[in-house]
PyMOL commands that place a pseudoatom at each C-alpha (Angstrom):
pseudoatom trace, name=CA, resn=MET, resi=1, chain=A, elem=C, hetatm=0, pos=[99.540, 119.205, 94.914]
pseudoatom trace, name=CA, resn=SER, resi=2, chain=A, elem=C, hetatm=0, pos=[97.795, 118.623, 91.258]
pseudoatom trace, name=CA, resn=TYR, resi=3, chain=A, elem=C, hetatm=0, pos=[100.679, 120.664, 89.747]
pseudoatom trace, name=CA, resn=LEU, resi=4, chain=A, elem=C, hetatm=0, pos=[103.517, 119.595, 91.612]
pseudoatom trace, name=CA, resn=VAL, resi=5, chain=A, elem=C, hetatm=0, pos=[102.486, 115.723, 90.355]
pseudoatom trace, name=CA, resn=GLY, resi=6, chain=A, elem=C, hetatm=0, pos=[101.824, 117.188, 86.732]
pseudoatom trace, name=CA, resn=SER, resi=7, chain=A, elem=C, hetatm=0, pos=[105.480, 118.767, 87.075]
pseudoatom trace, name=CA, resn=ILE, resi=8, chain=A, elem=C, hetatm=0, pos=[107.228, 115.303, 87.304]
pseudoatom trace, name=CA, resn=PRO, resi=9, chain=A, elem=C, hetatm=0, pos=[109.360, 115.532, 84.159]
pseudoatom trace, name=CA, resn=PHE, resi=10, chain=A, elem=C, hetatm=0, pos=[108.974, 111.806, 83.069]
pseudoatom trace, name=CA, resn=GLY, resi=11, chain=A, elem=C, hetatm=0, pos=[110.971, 112.310, 79.637]
pseudoatom trace, name=CA, resn=TYR, resi=12, chain=A, elem=C, hetatm=0, pos=[113.715, 114.176, 81.439]
pseudoatom trace, name=CA, resn=LEU, resi=13, chain=A, elem=C, hetatm=0, pos=[114.371, 111.742, 84.142]
pseudoatom trace, name=CA, resn=ILE, resi=14, chain=A, elem=C, hetatm=0, pos=[114.003, 108.422, 81.627]
pseudoatom trace, name=CA, resn=TYR, resi=15, chain=A, elem=C, hetatm=0, pos=[116.971, 110.152, 79.277]
pseudoatom trace, name=CA, resn=LYS, resi=16, chain=A, elem=C, hetatm=0, pos=[118.778, 111.288, 82.611]
pseudoatom trace, name=CA, resn=PHE, resi=17, chain=A, elem=C, hetatm=0, pos=[118.612, 107.823, 84.100]
pseudoatom trace, name=CA, resn=LYS, resi=18, chain=A, elem=C, hetatm=0, pos=[119.568, 106.090, 80.773]
pseudoatom trace, name=CA, resn=ASN, resi=19, chain=A, elem=C, hetatm=0, pos=[122.023, 108.351, 79.514]
pseudoatom trace, name=CA, resn=GLY, resi=20, chain=A, elem=C, hetatm=0, pos=[123.405, 110.479, 82.366]
pseudoatom trace, name=CA, resn=ASP, resi=21, chain=A, elem=C, hetatm=0, pos=[122.738, 113.851, 80.184]
pseudoatom trace, name=CA, resn=ASP, resi=22, chain=A, elem=C, hetatm=0, pos=[119.897, 116.684, 79.742]
pseudoatom trace, name=CA, resn=ILE, resi=23, chain=A, elem=C, hetatm=0, pos=[117.548, 115.599, 76.719]
pseudoatom trace, name=CA, resn=ARG, resi=24, chain=A, elem=C, hetatm=0, pos=[116.787, 119.327, 76.629]
pseudoatom trace, name=CA, resn=LYS, resi=25, chain=A, elem=C, hetatm=0, pos=[120.351, 119.566, 74.983]
pseudoatom trace, name=CA, resn=TYR, resi=26, chain=A, elem=C, hetatm=0, pos=[119.253, 117.122, 72.140]
pseudoatom trace, name=CA, resn=GLY, resi=27, chain=A, elem=C, hetatm=0, pos=[116.725, 116.827, 69.484]
pseudoatom trace, name=CA, resn=SER, resi=28, chain=A, elem=C, hetatm=0, pos=[113.675, 119.156, 69.515]
pseudoatom trace, name=CA, resn=GLY, resi=29, chain=A, elem=C, hetatm=0, pos=[115.137, 120.185, 73.129]
pseudoatom trace, name=CA, resn=ASN, resi=30, chain=A, elem=C, hetatm=0, pos=[111.808, 119.326, 74.336]
pseudoatom trace, name=CA, resn=ILE, resi=31, chain=A, elem=C, hetatm=0, pos=[111.016, 116.717, 77.331]
pseudoatom trace, name=CA, resn=GLY, resi=32, chain=A, elem=C, hetatm=0, pos=[108.137, 115.188, 75.973]
pseudoatom trace, name=CA, resn=ALA, resi=33, chain=A, elem=C, hetatm=0, pos=[107.232, 111.746, 74.444]
pseudoatom trace, name=CA, resn=THR, resi=34, chain=A, elem=C, hetatm=0, pos=[108.134, 112.576, 70.720]
pseudoatom trace, name=CA, resn=ASN, resi=35, chain=A, elem=C, hetatm=0, pos=[111.542, 113.873, 71.603]
pseudoatom trace, name=CA, resn=VAL, resi=36, chain=A, elem=C, hetatm=0, pos=[112.424, 110.749, 73.591]
pseudoatom trace, name=CA, resn=ASN, resi=37, chain=A, elem=C, hetatm=0, pos=[110.712, 108.533, 70.978]
pseudoatom trace, name=CA, resn=ARG, resi=38, chain=A, elem=C, hetatm=0, pos=[113.436, 110.568, 68.320]
pseudoatom trace, name=CA, resn=LEU, resi=39, chain=A, elem=C, hetatm=0, pos=[116.390, 110.360, 70.695]
pseudoatom trace, name=CA, resn=MET, resi=40, chain=A, elem=C, hetatm=0, pos=[115.702, 106.802, 72.617]
pseudoatom trace, name=CA, resn=GLY, resi=41, chain=A, elem=C, hetatm=0, pos=[113.463, 104.994, 70.599]
pseudoatom trace, name=CA, resn=LYS, resi=42, chain=A, elem=C, hetatm=0, pos=[109.822, 103.906, 70.052]
pseudoatom trace, name=CA, resn=LYS, resi=43, chain=A, elem=C, hetatm=0, pos=[109.463, 101.925, 73.248]
pseudoatom trace, name=CA, resn=LEU, resi=44, chain=A, elem=C, hetatm=0, pos=[110.786, 104.468, 75.796]
pseudoatom trace, name=CA, resn=GLY, resi=45, chain=A, elem=C, hetatm=0, pos=[108.755, 107.272, 73.683]
pseudoatom trace, name=CA, resn=ILE, resi=46, chain=A, elem=C, hetatm=0, pos=[105.658, 105.305, 74.252]
pseudoatom trace, name=CA, resn=ILE, resi=47, chain=A, elem=C, hetatm=0, pos=[106.305, 104.913, 78.193]
pseudoatom trace, name=CA, resn=THR, resi=48, chain=A, elem=C, hetatm=0, pos=[107.285, 108.668, 78.314]
pseudoatom trace, name=CA, resn=LEU, resi=49, chain=A, elem=C, hetatm=0, pos=[103.850, 109.320, 76.589]
pseudoatom trace, name=CA, resn=LEU, resi=50, chain=A, elem=C, hetatm=0, pos=[101.750, 107.049, 78.904]
pseudoatom trace, name=CA, resn=PHE, resi=51, chain=A, elem=C, hetatm=0, pos=[103.531, 108.329, 82.147]
pseudoatom trace, name=CA, resn=ASP, resi=52, chain=A, elem=C, hetatm=0, pos=[102.605, 112.011, 80.877]
pseudoatom trace, name=CA, resn=PHE, resi=53, chain=A, elem=C, hetatm=0, pos=[99.270, 110.597, 80.029]
pseudoatom trace, name=CA, resn=PHE, resi=54, chain=A, elem=C, hetatm=0, pos=[98.396, 108.801, 83.510]
pseudoatom trace, name=CA, resn=LYS, resi=55, chain=A, elem=C, hetatm=0, pos=[99.732, 111.725, 85.843]
pseudoatom trace, name=CA, resn=THR, resi=56, chain=A, elem=C, hetatm=0, pos=[96.703, 113.876, 84.550]
pseudoatom trace, name=CA, resn=PHE, resi=57, chain=A, elem=C, hetatm=0, pos=[94.423, 111.099, 84.612]
pseudoatom trace, name=CA, resn=VAL, resi=58, chain=A, elem=C, hetatm=0, pos=[94.980, 109.739, 87.820]
pseudoatom trace, name=CA, resn=VAL, resi=59, chain=A, elem=C, hetatm=0, pos=[95.111, 113.395, 89.272]
pseudoatom trace, name=CA, resn=THR, resi=60, chain=A, elem=C, hetatm=0, pos=[91.601, 114.126, 87.724]
pseudoatom trace, name=CA, resn=ILE, resi=61, chain=A, elem=C, hetatm=0, pos=[89.908, 110.911, 88.229]
pseudoatom trace, name=CA, resn=TYR, resi=62, chain=A, elem=C, hetatm=0, pos=[90.688, 110.799, 92.239]
pseudoatom trace, name=CA, resn=ILE, resi=63, chain=A, elem=C, hetatm=0, pos=[90.077, 114.257, 92.608]
pseudoatom trace, name=CA, resn=THR, resi=64, chain=A, elem=C, hetatm=0, pos=[86.680, 113.860, 91.014]
pseudoatom trace, name=CA, resn=TYR, resi=65, chain=A, elem=C, hetatm=0, pos=[86.024, 110.539, 92.818]
pseudoatom trace, name=CA, resn=LEU, resi=66, chain=A, elem=C, hetatm=0, pos=[86.612, 112.717, 95.809]
pseudoatom trace, name=CA, resn=PHE, resi=67, chain=A, elem=C, hetatm=0, pos=[85.230, 116.128, 95.178]
pseudoatom trace, name=CA, resn=GLY, resi=68, chain=A, elem=C, hetatm=0, pos=[83.603, 116.059, 92.095]
pseudoatom trace, name=CA, resn=ASN, resi=69, chain=A, elem=C, hetatm=0, pos=[83.775, 116.632, 88.485]
pseudoatom trace, name=CA, resn=GLU, resi=70, chain=A, elem=C, hetatm=0, pos=[84.441, 120.372, 88.591]
pseudoatom trace, name=CA, resn=LEU, resi=71, chain=A, elem=C, hetatm=0, pos=[87.131, 120.316, 91.106]
pseudoatom trace, name=CA, resn=GLY, resi=72, chain=A, elem=C, hetatm=0, pos=[88.343, 117.188, 89.233]
pseudoatom trace, name=CA, resn=VAL, resi=73, chain=A, elem=C, hetatm=0, pos=[88.798, 119.024, 85.920]
pseudoatom trace, name=CA, resn=VAL, resi=74, chain=A, elem=C, hetatm=0, pos=[90.282, 122.171, 87.696]
pseudoatom trace, name=CA, resn=CYS, resi=75, chain=A, elem=C, hetatm=0, pos=[93.013, 119.542, 89.046]
pseudoatom trace, name=CA, resn=GLY, resi=76, chain=A, elem=C, hetatm=0, pos=[93.417, 118.180, 85.937]
pseudoatom trace, name=CA, resn=PHE, resi=77, chain=A, elem=C, hetatm=0, pos=[94.188, 121.372, 84.498]
pseudoatom trace, name=CA, resn=PHE, resi=78, chain=A, elem=C, hetatm=0, pos=[96.682, 122.571, 86.899]
pseudoatom trace, name=CA, resn=SER, resi=79, chain=A, elem=C, hetatm=0, pos=[98.341, 118.886, 86.180]
pseudoatom trace, name=CA, resn=ILE, resi=80, chain=A, elem=C, hetatm=0, pos=[98.680, 119.943, 82.743]
pseudoatom trace, name=CA, resn=LEU, resi=81, chain=A, elem=C, hetatm=0, pos=[100.242, 123.570, 83.533]
pseudoatom trace, name=CA, resn=GLY, resi=82, chain=A, elem=C, hetatm=0, pos=[102.511, 121.574, 85.773]
pseudoatom trace, name=CA, resn=HIS, resi=83, chain=A, elem=C, hetatm=0, pos=[103.889, 119.500, 83.011]
pseudoatom trace, name=CA, resn=ILE, resi=84, chain=A, elem=C, hetatm=0, pos=[104.075, 122.568, 80.744]
pseudoatom trace, name=CA, resn=PHE, resi=85, chain=A, elem=C, hetatm=0, pos=[105.566, 124.926, 82.936]
pseudoatom trace, name=CA, resn=PRO, resi=86, chain=A, elem=C, hetatm=0, pos=[107.284, 122.537, 86.000]
pseudoatom trace, name=CA, resn=VAL, resi=87, chain=A, elem=C, hetatm=0, pos=[109.181, 124.325, 88.505]
pseudoatom trace, name=CA, resn=TRP, resi=88, chain=A, elem=C, hetatm=0, pos=[111.850, 121.808, 88.358]
pseudoatom trace, name=CA, resn=LEU, resi=89, chain=A, elem=C, hetatm=0, pos=[113.048, 122.837, 85.305]
pseudoatom trace, name=CA, resn=LYS, resi=90, chain=A, elem=C, hetatm=0, pos=[112.500, 126.604, 85.449]
pseudoatom trace, name=CA, resn=PHE, resi=91, chain=A, elem=C, hetatm=0, pos=[109.205, 126.396, 84.089]
pseudoatom trace, name=CA, resn=LYS, resi=92, chain=A, elem=C, hetatm=0, pos=[110.478, 125.067, 80.678]
pseudoatom trace, name=CA, resn=GLY, resi=93, chain=A, elem=C, hetatm=0, pos=[108.446, 121.778, 80.027]
pseudoatom trace, name=CA, resn=GLY, resi=94, chain=A, elem=C, hetatm=0, pos=[106.721, 119.662, 77.641]
pseudoatom trace, name=CA, resn=LYS, resi=95, chain=A, elem=C, hetatm=0, pos=[103.994, 120.882, 75.381]
pseudoatom trace, name=CA, resn=GLY, resi=96, chain=A, elem=C, hetatm=0, pos=[101.203, 119.015, 77.221]
pseudoatom trace, name=CA, resn=VAL, resi=97, chain=A, elem=C, hetatm=0, pos=[99.299, 117.103, 74.157]
pseudoatom trace, name=CA, resn=ALA, resi=98, chain=A, elem=C, hetatm=0, pos=[99.855, 113.755, 76.453]
pseudoatom trace, name=CA, resn=SER, resi=99, chain=A, elem=C, hetatm=0, pos=[98.750, 115.054, 79.619]
pseudoatom trace, name=CA, resn=PHE, resi=100, chain=A, elem=C, hetatm=0, pos=[96.116, 116.833, 77.921]
pseudoatom trace, name=CA, resn=LEU, resi=101, chain=A, elem=C, hetatm=0, pos=[94.583, 113.512, 76.498]
pseudoatom trace, name=CA, resn=GLY, resi=102, chain=A, elem=C, hetatm=0, pos=[94.625, 112.499, 80.083]
pseudoatom trace, name=CA, resn=LEU, resi=103, chain=A, elem=C, hetatm=0, pos=[92.309, 115.149, 80.885]
pseudoatom trace, name=CA, resn=LEU, resi=104, chain=A, elem=C, hetatm=0, pos=[90.059, 114.998, 77.923]
pseudoatom trace, name=CA, resn=SER, resi=105, chain=A, elem=C, hetatm=0, pos=[89.767, 111.259, 78.167]
pseudoatom trace, name=CA, resn=ILE, resi=106, chain=A, elem=C, hetatm=0, pos=[87.872, 111.764, 81.327]
pseudoatom trace, name=CA, resn=ILE, resi=107, chain=A, elem=C, hetatm=0, pos=[85.929, 114.832, 79.922]
pseudoatom trace, name=CA, resn=SER, resi=108, chain=A, elem=C, hetatm=0, pos=[84.700, 112.873, 76.633]
pseudoatom trace, name=CA, resn=TRP, resi=109, chain=A, elem=C, hetatm=0, pos=[86.111, 109.695, 75.697]
pseudoatom trace, name=CA, resn=PRO, resi=110, chain=A, elem=C, hetatm=0, pos=[84.357, 110.627, 72.062]
pseudoatom trace, name=CA, resn=LEU, resi=111, chain=A, elem=C, hetatm=0, pos=[86.346, 114.023, 71.826]
pseudoatom trace, name=CA, resn=THR, resi=112, chain=A, elem=C, hetatm=0, pos=[89.478, 111.964, 72.702]
pseudoatom trace, name=CA, resn=LEU, resi=113, chain=A, elem=C, hetatm=0, pos=[88.919, 109.402, 70.019]
pseudoatom trace, name=CA, resn=ILE, resi=114, chain=A, elem=C, hetatm=0, pos=[88.252, 112.315, 67.754]
pseudoatom trace, name=CA, resn=PHE, resi=115, chain=A, elem=C, hetatm=0, pos=[91.458, 114.016, 68.655]
pseudoatom trace, name=CA, resn=CYS, resi=116, chain=A, elem=C, hetatm=0, pos=[93.396, 110.808, 68.414]
pseudoatom trace, name=CA, resn=PHE, resi=117, chain=A, elem=C, hetatm=0, pos=[92.045, 110.331, 64.980]
pseudoatom trace, name=CA, resn=PHE, resi=118, chain=A, elem=C, hetatm=0, pos=[92.949, 113.560, 63.723]
pseudoatom trace, name=CA, resn=TRP, resi=119, chain=A, elem=C, hetatm=0, pos=[96.292, 113.587, 64.794]
pseudoatom trace, name=CA, resn=LEU, resi=120, chain=A, elem=C, hetatm=0, pos=[97.027, 110.334, 63.677]
pseudoatom trace, name=CA, resn=ILE, resi=121, chain=A, elem=C, hetatm=0, pos=[95.501, 111.169, 59.860]
pseudoatom trace, name=CA, resn=THR, resi=122, chain=A, elem=C, hetatm=0, pos=[97.421, 114.598, 59.984]
pseudoatom trace, name=CA, resn=VAL, resi=123, chain=A, elem=C, hetatm=0, pos=[100.721, 112.821, 61.157]
pseudoatom trace, name=CA, resn=LYS, resi=124, chain=A, elem=C, hetatm=0, pos=[100.141, 110.171, 58.090]
pseudoatom trace, name=CA, resn=ILE, resi=125, chain=A, elem=C, hetatm=0, pos=[100.271, 113.071, 55.712]
pseudoatom trace, name=CA, resn=PHE, resi=126, chain=A, elem=C, hetatm=0, pos=[102.610, 115.471, 56.802]
pseudoatom trace, name=CA, resn=LYS, resi=127, chain=A, elem=C, hetatm=0, pos=[105.077, 113.251, 58.747]
pseudoatom trace, name=CA, resn=PHE, resi=128, chain=A, elem=C, hetatm=0, pos=[105.345, 116.126, 61.452]
pseudoatom trace, name=CA, resn=SER, resi=129, chain=A, elem=C, hetatm=0, pos=[103.976, 115.125, 65.043]
pseudoatom trace, name=CA, resn=ALA, resi=130, chain=A, elem=C, hetatm=0, pos=[103.544, 118.890, 65.775]
pseudoatom trace, name=CA, resn=ILE, resi=131, chain=A, elem=C, hetatm=0, pos=[101.531, 119.346, 62.924]
pseudoatom trace, name=CA, resn=GLY, resi=132, chain=A, elem=C, hetatm=0, pos=[99.361, 116.626, 63.767]
pseudoatom trace, name=CA, resn=ALA, resi=133, chain=A, elem=C, hetatm=0, pos=[98.938, 118.034, 67.794]
pseudoatom trace, name=CA, resn=ILE, resi=134, chain=A, elem=C, hetatm=0, pos=[98.044, 121.623, 66.026]
pseudoatom trace, name=CA, resn=VAL, resi=135, chain=A, elem=C, hetatm=0, pos=[95.324, 120.208, 63.686]
pseudoatom trace, name=CA, resn=ALA, resi=136, chain=A, elem=C, hetatm=0, pos=[94.066, 117.607, 66.210]
pseudoatom trace, name=CA, resn=THR, resi=137, chain=A, elem=C, hetatm=0, pos=[93.780, 120.626, 68.664]
pseudoatom trace, name=CA, resn=ILE, resi=138, chain=A, elem=C, hetatm=0, pos=[92.068, 123.058, 66.464]
pseudoatom trace, name=CA, resn=LEU, resi=139, chain=A, elem=C, hetatm=0, pos=[89.457, 120.878, 65.012]
pseudoatom trace, name=CA, resn=ASN, resi=140, chain=A, elem=C, hetatm=0, pos=[88.866, 119.144, 68.556]
pseudoatom trace, name=CA, resn=ILE, resi=141, chain=A, elem=C, hetatm=0, pos=[88.244, 122.513, 70.193]
pseudoatom trace, name=CA, resn=ILE, resi=142, chain=A, elem=C, hetatm=0, pos=[85.825, 123.452, 67.341]
pseudoatom trace, name=CA, resn=ILE, resi=143, chain=A, elem=C, hetatm=0, pos=[83.753, 120.015, 67.412]
pseudoatom trace, name=CA, resn=PHE, resi=144, chain=A, elem=C, hetatm=0, pos=[83.453, 120.626, 71.207]
pseudoatom trace, name=CA, resn=LYS, resi=145, chain=A, elem=C, hetatm=0, pos=[81.926, 123.643, 70.737]
pseudoatom trace, name=CA, resn=LEU, resi=146, chain=A, elem=C, hetatm=0, pos=[79.601, 122.702, 68.028]
pseudoatom trace, name=CA, resn=VAL, resi=147, chain=A, elem=C, hetatm=0, pos=[78.593, 119.411, 69.924]
pseudoatom trace, name=CA, resn=LEU, resi=148, chain=A, elem=C, hetatm=0, pos=[77.454, 121.945, 72.922]
pseudoatom trace, name=CA, resn=LEU, resi=149, chain=A, elem=C, hetatm=0, pos=[75.578, 124.089, 70.699]
pseudoatom trace, name=CA, resn=VAL, resi=150, chain=A, elem=C, hetatm=0, pos=[73.870, 121.308, 69.187]
pseudoatom trace, name=CA, resn=GLN, resi=151, chain=A, elem=C, hetatm=0, pos=[73.309, 119.796, 72.461]
pseudoatom trace, name=CA, resn=PHE, resi=152, chain=A, elem=C, hetatm=0, pos=[71.748, 122.783, 73.857]
pseudoatom trace, name=CA, resn=SER, resi=153, chain=A, elem=C, hetatm=0, pos=[69.979, 124.044, 70.729]
pseudoatom trace, name=CA, resn=LYS, resi=154, chain=A, elem=C, hetatm=0, pos=[68.667, 121.015, 69.433]
pseudoatom trace, name=CA, resn=ASN, resi=155, chain=A, elem=C, hetatm=0, pos=[68.369, 118.941, 72.394]
pseudoatom trace, name=CA, resn=ILE, resi=156, chain=A, elem=C, hetatm=0, pos=[70.407, 116.035, 70.530]
pseudoatom trace, name=CA, resn=MET, resi=157, chain=A, elem=C, hetatm=0, pos=[73.939, 114.271, 70.652]
pseudoatom trace, name=CA, resn=SER, resi=158, chain=A, elem=C, hetatm=0, pos=[73.451, 114.099, 74.520]
pseudoatom trace, name=CA, resn=TRP, resi=159, chain=A, elem=C, hetatm=0, pos=[75.313, 110.824, 74.839]
pseudoatom trace, name=CA, resn=VAL, resi=160, chain=A, elem=C, hetatm=0, pos=[78.308, 113.020, 74.054]
pseudoatom trace, name=CA, resn=PRO, resi=161, chain=A, elem=C, hetatm=0, pos=[80.097, 113.863, 77.466]
pseudoatom trace, name=CA, resn=GLY, resi=162, chain=A, elem=C, hetatm=0, pos=[81.206, 117.648, 78.321]
pseudoatom trace, name=CA, resn=THR, resi=163, chain=A, elem=C, hetatm=0, pos=[79.729, 120.769, 79.964]
pseudoatom trace, name=CA, resn=PRO, resi=164, chain=A, elem=C, hetatm=0, pos=[80.258, 124.461, 78.935]
pseudoatom trace, name=CA, resn=PHE, resi=165, chain=A, elem=C, hetatm=0, pos=[82.771, 124.852, 81.929]
pseudoatom trace, name=CA, resn=GLU, resi=166, chain=A, elem=C, hetatm=0, pos=[84.837, 121.830, 80.533]
pseudoatom trace, name=CA, resn=PHE, resi=167, chain=A, elem=C, hetatm=0, pos=[85.072, 123.000, 77.296]
pseudoatom trace, name=CA, resn=ASN, resi=168, chain=A, elem=C, hetatm=0, pos=[86.178, 126.611, 78.948]
pseudoatom trace, name=CA, resn=VAL, resi=169, chain=A, elem=C, hetatm=0, pos=[88.945, 124.516, 80.335]
pseudoatom trace, name=CA, resn=ILE, resi=170, chain=A, elem=C, hetatm=0, pos=[89.761, 122.691, 77.120]
pseudoatom trace, name=CA, resn=ALA, resi=171, chain=A, elem=C, hetatm=0, pos=[89.519, 126.084, 75.354]
pseudoatom trace, name=CA, resn=ILE, resi=172, chain=A, elem=C, hetatm=0, pos=[92.118, 127.698, 77.858]
pseudoatom trace, name=CA, resn=LEU, resi=173, chain=A, elem=C, hetatm=0, pos=[94.470, 124.726, 77.399]
pseudoatom trace, name=CA, resn=SER, resi=174, chain=A, elem=C, hetatm=0, pos=[94.155, 124.410, 73.657]
pseudoatom trace, name=CA, resn=LEU, resi=175, chain=A, elem=C, hetatm=0, pos=[95.263, 128.009, 73.641]
pseudoatom trace, name=CA, resn=ILE, resi=176, chain=A, elem=C, hetatm=0, pos=[98.293, 127.565, 75.859]
pseudoatom trace, name=CA, resn=ILE, resi=177, chain=A, elem=C, hetatm=0, pos=[99.144, 124.066, 73.727]
pseudoatom trace, name=CA, resn=LEU, resi=178, chain=A, elem=C, hetatm=0, pos=[99.115, 126.219, 70.482]
pseudoatom trace, name=CA, resn=TYR, resi=179, chain=A, elem=C, hetatm=0, pos=[101.467, 128.484, 71.834]
pseudoatom trace, name=CA, resn=LYS, resi=180, chain=A, elem=C, hetatm=0, pos=[103.813, 126.032, 73.057]
pseudoatom trace, name=CA, resn=HIS, resi=181, chain=A, elem=C, hetatm=0, pos=[103.814, 124.656, 69.322]
pseudoatom trace, name=CA, resn=HIS, resi=182, chain=A, elem=C, hetatm=0, pos=[104.090, 127.933, 67.567]
pseudoatom trace, name=CA, resn=SER, resi=183, chain=A, elem=C, hetatm=0, pos=[108.298, 127.184, 66.845]
pseudoatom trace, name=CA, resn=ASN, resi=184, chain=A, elem=C, hetatm=0, pos=[107.016, 123.637, 65.482]
pseudoatom trace, name=CA, resn=LEU, resi=185, chain=A, elem=C, hetatm=0, pos=[104.719, 125.682, 63.097]
pseudoatom trace, name=CA, resn=ILE, resi=186, chain=A, elem=C, hetatm=0, pos=[107.321, 128.126, 62.204]
pseudoatom trace, name=CA, resn=SER, resi=187, chain=A, elem=C, hetatm=0, pos=[110.079, 125.672, 61.246]
pseudoatom trace, name=CA, resn=PHE, resi=188, chain=A, elem=C, hetatm=0, pos=[107.422, 123.399, 59.389]
pseudoatom trace, name=CA, resn=PHE, resi=189, chain=A, elem=C, hetatm=0, pos=[106.756, 126.296, 57.104]
pseudoatom trace, name=CA, resn=LYS, resi=190, chain=A, elem=C, hetatm=0, pos=[110.393, 126.946, 56.574]
pseudoatom trace, name=CA, resn=LYS, resi=191, chain=A, elem=C, hetatm=0, pos=[110.971, 123.321, 54.910]
for i in range(1, 191): cmd.bond("trace and resi %d" % i, "trace and resi %d" % (i + 1))
show_as sticks, trace
zoom trace
């Protein structure tokens, strides 16, 4: 069920409803908020981002409330997989960043703020959203690991939420997201 909720392609549906066509034919060919923003403007781009964020956020928080933290995180993981590999679009979906933030915001709000900070700084410098996502994803997973090491070895920074299990889930998702951005990285270096 979490996978199916995550696989609702909001960017695709918004573009289809507004323009009667397939968003994958235009711009970057992606169904996510960045391509919606590029093709249809900031307002619809933000709406797409919020829908993609909240579909994972709601699934994760609801299952966490009913069955506990670990199952909630697992369901959030499957929601993100649904977004990236939606059954409705022959498993070719978005790159998962907004949905990823929906899960990360429940796991650790400080890590979510760090991710957003690095994304904003990188986009400001390079003017390329995908590079912001790549840099923020890499730095976020490094910082998450360092925080866990400091918490367990020095017994400090215990106020920062996040467990080794959650780190493993975030690490796997980070690798998938980085893989999904490999074409952006190639095109960035060709410029």
